[in-house]
N, C-alpha and C positions, 0 to 999 in steps of 0.2 A: 505492499501498500503506499503512495506518496507519502513522503514523508511532511512536506507542507500540509495536507488533506488531515493528517495525525497530530499535529501542531495543533492548529485550527479547532478538531473537533476536544482536543483535550480543553484548550482555552472554554470554549462554549459548555462543557462541562465544569469547571470549575468555576465558573460566573453562577451556573445552577445551580450549585452548592452553597456558593455566599449566601443567596437568594434561599434558599431549604435553612441556613443557619439562624434567619430571621423566626422561623416558626415559634419553637419554644417561646420564645422573650415574647411574640405578640400573644401567644397564648395566656400567658402570666399576665399582658396588662388588660385582659378581659375585663369584663363586669363579671360582679358576683352572680352565679347562677348557672356561669357560661361551664355546662360541663366537657369533657375530656371527649367523650362521645357525641355529644351537640356539636362542640367544635369540629371534629372532623367530618364530620356528614355534613354539616354548613360547608367546609374546606372545599368538601370536594365536589358540591352540589354548585356552586358558586365558579370553581374553576371550569368544570365541564360545560356548564353552561356558555360562558367566554369563550373557549376551546369550538365547543359547535358553533358558535357564530363565524370564527375567526375561517375557520374550516369550508365553512358555506359561501363566505363572502369570497372568497379562492378560490370558488368551484371545484374543488379538490373531491366533492362527495359523487361525481361522476365516473370515481375509479373503484366502486366498492363493490362490483361485478367478482364473486367468485372469491368472497372476502375468507380468509382460516379463522375458523369457528373457534379451534382447541386453545391457541395463541392466545387469543383475545380474551377469551373466558377465564384462562389462567392470570394474565395480562390485569385483565382488570378485578378480578375477586384478590389478585396481591394487593392492587391499589387500594380496595376497597378495607382490608383485612389489617392494612398498613397504617390508616387513620386514625383508629381505636388502639389500636396497640402501643401507636409511638406516643402520644396524648396522652392516654393513660400510667402508661410509664415515664414520660415527662413530671405529670403530676404525682407522680410519688417519689422520686428520685431529684426533683428539682433539673433546671433547663441545660445546664456545661455535663453533667454525669450521664443523665435522659438521652442526649442527643448524642456524646459519645460512644454509649454502647450499642446503641439500635445503629448507627451507622459506622463504629469503628468494628462490628460484628460485618457485618454487610459483604467488605472484598472478599474476607474466609470465606463466606458461605456462596458469592457468586466465584470464587475459585474453583470449590468442590464440584458445583451444580454446573459450571462451563464445561470441564473435563469429561462427569460422566456425559452430560448431554451434548454438547454441543462438541467435542474430542478436544477441545480446548487445549491448549498446554501453556500454561503463564512463563513468562521467561524469570530468568536469575532475578533480577530489579524487581518484579512481580514478588516474589518471595520476601526480597529482605524489606519494602515496603511494606508489605501484609507483616510480616516478623514484627517490625517496629510499633506498627497500630496494634497489635497484641496484645506486646509488652506493655505500652503507654496505657492501654484499656484493663490491664493487669493490676498496675501500679493504680491507676483511677479508683478501681472498687474498691480497694482494701484500705485505701485515704481514708480516717476521716471512721469507719467502723460500717461505709456505706452500703456494702455488699450485704452484713449480718442484718443491718435496719432497713434493707429496701430489696429483700431479694424479691418479692412479685413485682415491683417495679423492674427489677435489671432482668426477670422472665419477659416480662411484658415488652422490654426492650428489642432485648435477642429474637422478639417471636418477631418486631419490625424492621428489624436488621435481614429476618430470613424472607419476610413479603419484599422487600426493597431488591431484594436478590431477584426474589423466582421475579416479580414485573421485567427487568432489566433484561432478563435472558428470555422472558418470552416475547418482548418488545423488540428484541435485537431478529428475532426471528421474521416481525411484521417490517420491519426497516430495511429487511432486503428486497423488497418489493415494491412499499406505498410510501408514498411522500411524508414525512416527519407529520406535516401540523393535520394530519386526516388519521394518522396510527393514532397521536395524541389525542382527539378527539372524539374518537371511535373507542376508546382504551377509557378513558374518564365518562364520559358516561354512560356506558354501560358501567362502571366502578359507581355513578351515582345513584343508577338506578338501584342498583345492590343494597343500597345503603338508606335507599328511600325510608324504608318502612322503619329505619333509626330514625331517622328526621322528624318526618309524623309525629312519634311518641314521644319526639322530647321535647324540653322544655326551653323556647324559642323566643323568651321576652327579654332576656339579654340583646338582642336585637336592635329594639328599640332604643336603645339608649346609644348616644353617637359612637360613643368609643366601642359599643359593641358591635357596632355596624362599620365601623374605621377597621376593626380587627378583621374580621369576616367579608370585604371585602380586600386586603391587603393579601389575606391569607390564598385565596382562592387567586385574585391578581396576579402578585409575583410568585407566591409561593407551590403554586399548580400551574397556569396558564404561560407564564412567561418561563418559569425556571424548566418546567418539565419540555416545554417545545426546545428550548437549548438544548437541554441533555440530549432528548433526541437527535436532534440534530450532527451534534457528537457523536454518539453511541453509533450513526452510520459507518464513522470512520474509524475506531478502535474496538477495542475488544472488549467484551461484559467485563474480565476482570478488572482490564486496567480501569475502564470509567467509574467502576461501583470504586475501585481504591482513590480514584482521583477526588470522589466525593466527601472524602475525611479531610476537605476543605470547608466543611458544611460545621460539624463538632466547632473545630478553632474557632469560626464563625461565632457559632452559640456560645460559646468559655467565655468571651468575649465580652458578649453584650451580657450573659448572663451575672455577671463579675461588674462591668462597669458599670449597666443599668439598672440590673436588679438587686444589686448587693449581694450577693450570693459569696459564701466566703471561699478560700481556697488552700491547703493545705502545699506545701514544697515536693511532697510527694507527687498530689494532685499536677501540679503545675510540670514538672517533669514529664509525666502520663503523659499531657495534653502536649508536651513539645514532643 
């Protein structure tokens, strides 16, 4: 693959990761009464609507004939499951730790899935980068007794990491044949439909608050519509394992926001782990 395309793809993924890094902080700034499940459902619904409109305006839906069903279901289900897993994990562990565990575990899981499903064999650089990520996560988890105090949150965050890796793998299959804006529009629309029962049964009064509405629009537009569009375009030119490892820019962004905006405490061990 052309080096220039690989570098461009990597840059798009990094920008997407930085946008995702604002997700946990946005949740923390949501009004009282905004539950993790409700925020996840609203985020996906708003993002799906925006992506649908964008794909329609570009005339992308003319390419729907013969659309692969299985990869779409896997990708959409992964997206739908990621929302409650991630937000619930963050609510129990804090922005910095929750995001680090969810995204830090996903490169390992993506590498394993890519090897067995796509027959991708990650190179030495990937193993080094992923090894550092695993080491950093272990250091982070054992700082301030986070592991013993938030076992449920850690498990939920790990489930989010698995869902994210599965989404990336299934999306890669779709991106081989279809334009990125159409892939993300279809996947996130189906994902929003899967979460619709959760949406209509959740308490949504917090959306009537200006801050709640701002949080919903930010999450839907920047962390879904824009971020996943950039990620899909980047994923076209790099492997699944490489793309997911590059998204480790997200926990760094989230950690910095959690520390400087939300006043979360960090120990020396946690700081070394994030580094």
